[in-house]
NUKOL-349117 format. One record per residue (C-alpha): z, y, x; residue in one letter; chain. Coordinates in Angstrom, 2 decimals, always signed. Each point is the difference from the previous one (the first is absolute). Example, Ala and Ser with C-alpha at 12.3 -4.5 7.8 and 13.67 -1.06 7.14 Angstrom:
2
{lumfi {+7.80 -4.50 +12.30} a A}
{lumfi {-0.66 +3.44 +1.37} s A}
end
This chain:
112
{lumfi {+157.37 -75.68 +90.42} x A}
{lumfi {-3.45 -0.12 +1.59} x A}
{lumfi {-2.69 +1.25 -2.41} x A}
{lumfi {-2.29 -2.96 +0.78} x A}
{lumfi {+2.33 -2.61 -1.47} x A}
{lumfi {+1.80 -0.39 -3.25} x A}
{lumfi {+2.53 -2.37 -1.47} x A}
{lumfi {-1.50 -1.62 -3.05} x A}
{lumfi {+0.41 -3.04 -2.17} x A}
{lumfi {-2.65 -2.32 -1.32} x A}
{lumfi {+1.06 +1.01 -3.51} x A}
{lumfi {-0.65 +3.70 +0.74} x A}
{lumfi {-3.40 -0.77 +1.53} x A}
{lumfi {-0.90 -2.27 -2.92} x A}
{lumfi {+0.97 +2.75 -2.43} x A}
{lumfi {-2.16 +2.46 +1.95} x A}
{lumfi {-2.92 -2.42 -0.18} x A}
{lumfi {+0.50 -0.40 -3.76} x A}
{lumfi {+0.08 +3.77 -0.49} x A}
{lumfi {-3.10 +0.58 +2.15} x A}
{lumfi {-1.89 -2.80 -1.74} x A}
{lumfi {+0.89 +1.47 -3.38} x A}
{lumfi {-1.13 +3.45 +1.18} x A}
{lumfi {-3.25 -1.47 +1.33} x A}
{lumfi {-0.69 -1.74 -3.32} x A}
{lumfi {+0.71 +3.22 -1.91} x A}
{lumfi {-2.32 +1.99 +2.26} x A}
{lumfi {-2.74 -2.58 -0.52} x A}
{lumfi {+0.40 +0.23 -3.79} x A}
{lumfi {-0.18 +3.81 +0.24} x A}
{lumfi {-3.18 -0.35 +2.07} x A}
{lumfi {-1.53 -2.25 -2.66} x A}
{lumfi {+1.01 +2.39 -2.81} x A}
{lumfi {-1.44 +3.02 +1.82} x A}
{lumfi {-3.29 -1.82 +0.52} x A}
{lumfi {-0.09 -1.00 -3.68} x A}
{lumfi {+0.71 +3.58 -1.03} x A}
{lumfi {-2.79 +1.24 +2.24} x A}
{lumfi {-2.42 -2.48 -1.61} x A}
{lumfi {+1.10 +1.21 -3.45} x A}
{lumfi {-0.63 +3.60 +1.00} x A}
{lumfi {-3.48 -1.01 +1.16} x A}
{lumfi {-0.82 -1.20 -3.52} x A}
{lumfi {+0.48 +3.55 -1.31} x A}
{lumfi {-0.93 +2.08 +3.06} x A}
{lumfi {-3.40 -0.87 +1.41} x A}
{lumfi {-1.32 +2.80 +2.15} x A}
{lumfi {+0.00 +1.15 +3.61} x A}
{lumfi {+3.48 +1.46 -0.30} x A}
{lumfi {+1.36 -3.45 -0.79} x A}
{lumfi {-1.47 -1.29 +3.28} x A}
{lumfi {+1.67 +2.88 +1.85} x A}
{lumfi {+3.25 -0.88 -1.72} x A}
{lumfi {-0.33 -3.67 +1.02} x A}
{lumfi {-0.73 +0.89 +3.62} x A}
{lumfi {+3.17 +2.10 +0.15} x A}
{lumfi {+2.23 -2.27 -2.06} x A}
{lumfi {-1.06 -3.46 +1.21} x A}
{lumfi {+1.45 +0.41 +3.52} x A}
{lumfi {+3.35 +0.93 -1.56} x A}
{lumfi {-0.07 -3.07 -2.21} x A}
{lumfi {-0.94 -2.15 +2.99} x A}
{lumfi {+3.03 +1.27 +1.94} x A}
{lumfi {+2.25 -1.52 -2.65} x A}
{lumfi {-1.56 -3.42 +0.57} x A}
{lumfi {+0.12 +0.41 +3.80} x A}
{lumfi {+3.73 +0.77 -0.11} x A}
{lumfi {+0.62 -2.99 -2.29} x A}
{lumfi {-1.86 -2.28 +2.42} x A}
{lumfi {+1.88 +1.39 +3.00} x A}
{lumfi {+3.36 -0.74 -1.62} x A}
{lumfi {-1.10 -3.55 -0.76} x A}
{lumfi {-1.31 -0.49 +3.53} x A}
{lumfi {+3.16 +1.43 +1.58} x A}
{lumfi {+2.19 -2.30 -2.06} x A}
{lumfi {-2.02 -3.03 +1.09} x A}
{lumfi {-0.58 +0.97 +3.62} x A}
{lumfi {+3.32 +1.65 +0.86} x A}
{lumfi {+2.72 -0.66 -2.55} x A}
{lumfi {-0.55 -3.73 -0.58} x A}
{lumfi {+0.38 -0.98 +3.68} x A}
{lumfi {+3.01 +2.29 +0.41} x A}
{lumfi {+1.65 -1.43 -3.10} x A}
{lumfi {-0.48 -3.48 +1.48} x A}
{lumfi {+1.47 +1.16 +3.33} x A}
{lumfi {+3.04 +1.57 -1.63} x A}
{lumfi {+0.60 -3.12 -2.12} x A}
{lumfi {-0.13 -2.08 +3.18} x A}
{lumfi {+2.56 +2.29 +1.65} x A}
{lumfi {+2.22 -0.01 -3.10} x A}
{lumfi {-0.06 -3.80 -0.06} x A}
{lumfi {+0.77 -0.39 +3.70} x A}
{lumfi {+3.41 -1.42 +0.75} x A}
{lumfi {+1.17 +1.34 +3.32} x A}
{lumfi {+3.11 -2.23 -0.04} x A}
{lumfi {+2.27 +2.98 +0.27} x A}
{lumfi {+0.04 +1.13 -3.59} x A}
{lumfi {-3.67 +0.62 -0.75} x A}
{lumfi {-1.86 +3.24 -0.37} x A}
{lumfi {+2.03 +3.20 -0.19} x A}
{lumfi {+0.58 +1.53 -3.41} x A}
{lumfi {-2.10 +3.02 +0.93} x A}
{lumfi {-3.09 -2.19 -0.03} x A}
{lumfi {-2.64 -0.75 +2.59} x A}
{lumfi {-1.74 +2.67 +1.99} x A}
{lumfi {-3.80 -0.02 +0.09} x A}
{lumfi {-2.54 +2.20 +1.74} x A}
{lumfi {-1.87 +2.16 -2.54} x A}
{lumfi {-1.92 +2.13 +2.48} x A}
{lumfi {-3.33 -1.72 -0.72} x A}
{lumfi {+0.27 +0.03 -3.79} x A}
{lumfi {-2.04 +3.10 -0.65} x A}
end
């Protein structure tokens, strides 16, 4: 099979979207907790070393939020339209018995 296409079902894509959305939400909660923890540390640690710590740690915390946002964006921008396309193919009656049991084939080369 060509590496640029895959046989998928709308159910599998919907499950992937659910999993990625759940992961994105978890990453966002982790981001919020890490920021809260950093604020709590600031209450007890108020010197120049704390500022050095923040400058080194804040970019790492921010990466968590960036990844969460990228998953959400990818689900909306890429998965949603492809789920709709696969559902349309699955629901197409081709008057010769319908869609094959192996499922529709879609191009995934532009997904990344």
